[in-house]
N, C-alpha and C positions, 0 to 999 in steps of 0.2 A: 443373705452373708447383709447385704444394705439391707433391706427391712427388718430379719434382726436387731442390726445395731438403731435403728431410729426408733422400732419401739425401745428397746431399753432404755431408752434413752428418759422417751415418753415416761416411760416408770417410774421408774429411776425418779421422776423432776415431782410427778403424779403421788410418787411412796413416802417424800422427803414434806410433799406439803396435808397428807395425810394423815402421819405419823406425827406432824407437829400438834395438827387441827388435835386431834382427838392424846392426846394428851395433854392439851388444855382441857380439854372437857373432862380427862377423868381428875386431872385437881381439883376443876370445879365442882365433880360429883363425890371428892374423897372415894374417889376408887384406890383402894391403898391394900396390900395383902399382909396379912400374921405370917411373922418369920418364924422357922422353924425351931421351939426349945430347946434341940437334937443340933445345931446347925454348929458354922464353925466359930459364931460369938462375932465377927469381926464388922464393925462396923456396921450393926444393925437397924440404929435410930433411924441410917441415912437413907440401907435401903427397903426398910417399911419403911420410910413416906414416897419411896419412889412409884408410879403410875406402872405398874404389873402385867397390866394388857395391852401388851403391841399388836402380839400374834394378831388381835382383831385384823389387823390390819389388810394380813396376808390374805385373809378368808377373802373379804373385798376385790380386793387385788387381783386374786383368785377366781373368780369369777369375770372381772374384763379381761381374764385375758385366757377363757374359758372362752368366750363369744369371738375373744379376736382370731385366736388360731381353731376354730370351729371345726368340728365332721369328729370321724368317728375314733379318731386314733386320739382327740381333745377330749373331749367326754368318758372315755376311759382311763386315761391317765392322770387328770384332775380329779376325779373320785374319787379317787384315793390322798391325795395331799388335804380334799375338803371333809370330805368323811374324818380322818384322822385329828386337823381343826377342829372340826365340831366336836366330839370326844373330850380336847385338851379344852373347850370352851365350854363345858357341863361339868368340868374340876374347875377349872380358876371359877366361872361362878355359887358352883360352893364351897371354894374356900368365900368368897366376899361375902358372899349374904349369911355363913353359917361363924364369917368375923375370924373365923381359923385356917391355919397352915394345912388346914388338913383334907382333900375336899374328896374321891370316892376311893373305898377300900380296893384294898390292891388286887384281893382276889376277883372281887365288879366290876374294876375297867379293864384287868385280864379275860376275863372273859367278853367284855364289849368286846375289846381293840382283834378279838378272834374269830369275833362273830362276823366282823365290817369287815378287817382285811382279810378274810378266809370269800365271804362273798367271793370282795373283789377277784383276788385270786386265783378263785373258779373260774370269774369270769375269764382272765386271762387264758384258760388251760382252753376254753373251749373257743378262743379264738387262734388258740394255737402259734401261744409265742411263749409258752412257756417250757424254758431251756434252761440248761446248767450255760449255755457256750456254744454261740451257733458249730454246732457238725462234733455239741458236746454235748446226747442224751441220755436220758437215764429212766431209768421205769417209774410211769406212774406214782405208784404207790409211795416216791422216794422224792419224787423232784416238788411234789405237789405239799408236802409237809415242811419241804427246808426253802420254799417257794413260801409258806407262811409264817414259819420262824424268823425267816430273814425281813417277813415286814415288821412286822408288830416287830425280831428282837431291834431294827434299825432307829422307829418313834422312840421306843422305849430309853436305847443309846443316848440319842439326840438331846432325850426330857433332862438323863443325868447327867448326862458334861452341862446343858445352859445353871451351870451356879454361880459363872464370877463375868463381870462386864466385859462383854465382849469376843466371849470364847463357844459358844456355840454356830455361832455369827460365819466368829470368820475362818474355821472347821469349814462352815459347809462349802460358801465360795470356794472354799481351798478345795476341798475337793467338786466343786465341777469342774474345775481344771483338768484333771485325768481323766474324769467319766465320758466331758466333751471328745477326749481320744481317745476311748474307746468304743462310743456308738457311733452308728452310722449319722452321716454327714449331713442327712433329712435336712428339709428347711425344716419342717414342724420341730423336731428334735433341737435345731441351730438356735429357732423363735425360742421353742419352749426355753431353755437355760439361759441366753439372754434373760427373759422375763423374768427366772429364776432367784438370776445377779443381780436386775433391779427387788426385785423386794426386799434379797438380801442386805441388801447395802446400802439401802436408803432407810431401812431399820437401824443396821450397822451404825448408823449416824449421831444414830440419836444413842446408843444404846454402845458406845465405849466409854473409857472407863475415865471420870465417872458416869455414868447411866443414866441414861434422866427419863428412861423407860425398859421394862424389861419383856420379853413373849413371849412368859407366860406358860404354861400346860398346852395353851392354843397351837405358838407361834411353834416352837416343840416340834409336838407330835407334824405340825402342816410339814415341816421342813425335814421330818427322819421322814414320812410318808414322801414326802417329790424323789429324794435320790435312791429310794426303793422302788418305784415308779419305772423312774427313769432307766432303771436297773434292768425290771425284772417286761417290761410292756416289752425292750430292744430285746430278750433274748439270750440275756447274758446275767444269770442269779449272780454268779458268781462274784462278778464287777462288786457284790457287795461289798467284797470283804478288807481291795485295798482305801475300796470309796470310803467306807469307811471307817477307815485305819484307828483312826485315833476315839469317835466315838465306840468304837468295840472296845479297844483302852479300860478305855472310865467305864463302860455296863460289865469287863468282867473282872477292873477290882471292889467290885460294887456288892456281884458276885464271890469273888472267892471271902472279904473280906463278913461280909455274912456265913458264909458257908464254915468260918475256922469259928466266931465266936458262938453258935450256935455248937459246933457237932468239937470242938476244942476247947472251945474258951476262953479266946484267947486273942489277938489284935495281930493281921498282917503292919499293918496301916492304923496310923493313927488316924486314923480317920478320911472317908472312905463316899467321893467315890475319890479317883486320884489325886486330882483337882486336889483336894483338900487337905488332904498327906503334904504336901504343897504349903498352905496357906499353915499348918501345924508345924511345919518345921522354921518359921518364918520369913519364910518368903512374899513378897505383898502379890497383892493381885493382877499388877496389870505385868508384871515378872515373868507367872504363870502363868497365864494367855499367851504373852507371844511366846515364850519357846512351846506352849504345848499347840501355840499355829505350826513351831517350828517343825517340829515331829510330826504333826497331819501334814503337812507342805511333801517334810522329805519320807514316813514315811510310804503314802499312798501316792506318791511319785516313782518310787521307785517296785512297790506293788503292780500298778498296776505297766508299768513297763517287764515286768516279769512272766505275769499272768498274760501279756500280747502277746512279746512271745513262742510261752509254748504253751497255750492251747490256740495261739492263732498259724500255728503250725500247714 
């Protein structure tokens, strides 16, 4: 615990310094991201001028963390968020060089995610850690696809949630609380959670409204991969449900909106994902973010307690 606390503090200070320097570099190089033409249309000029690739610092810190926690568990764990971050970095790079709000085509991006996450999930299976919950097993033909769906889904869910200042980063930090109670309290897990907390908190320092930087697809894919890796490598695939509660709600809102528009030719929400719906209702950005943090805290804590009570009996 002392080691985790010490290194968590060091990584937080290092993250603050690296993010500050990276923000200045992006500004000097005029690294900006075109805003979506179909976006919510609020603070467009401000957000368009905000450096969008803060997630790159996540990757640098994760490499340090990989060597700090070096071992079999470390290599398997950190490979997923790093691979997810690399996919996001390619997407962010395409947006920057094309001066467009669109990077990967959706289907092409999904194929890459399925390939990368599929290989990682299979490696976890070969190591024998792929279970729904300790004592709750299932056939390989069921658990393996569910794990792949959960990993890819979490990456995309965090990415979809990353639409307001501080929203995704804050929800990620909140998720680490109940997750720390659901997975074994090994030295590796405690140190990893402390490092992830430091990485996210040092970014959130600059991402709170009004944001000085955004995490981009790089950071969102990294954070989603980190949450998925913590659940899956500890044999608790079902923990993705309570831990990713708000992220799942956001993903579901987008899925519902797409389905109803295409099949019923009507909208359920004024705009998806859900946080934009409330913006269209007139809520200011900070109000939406803080209330969504509250929903994430209550939902993840309540569901985590319920899952633990039902599955640990």
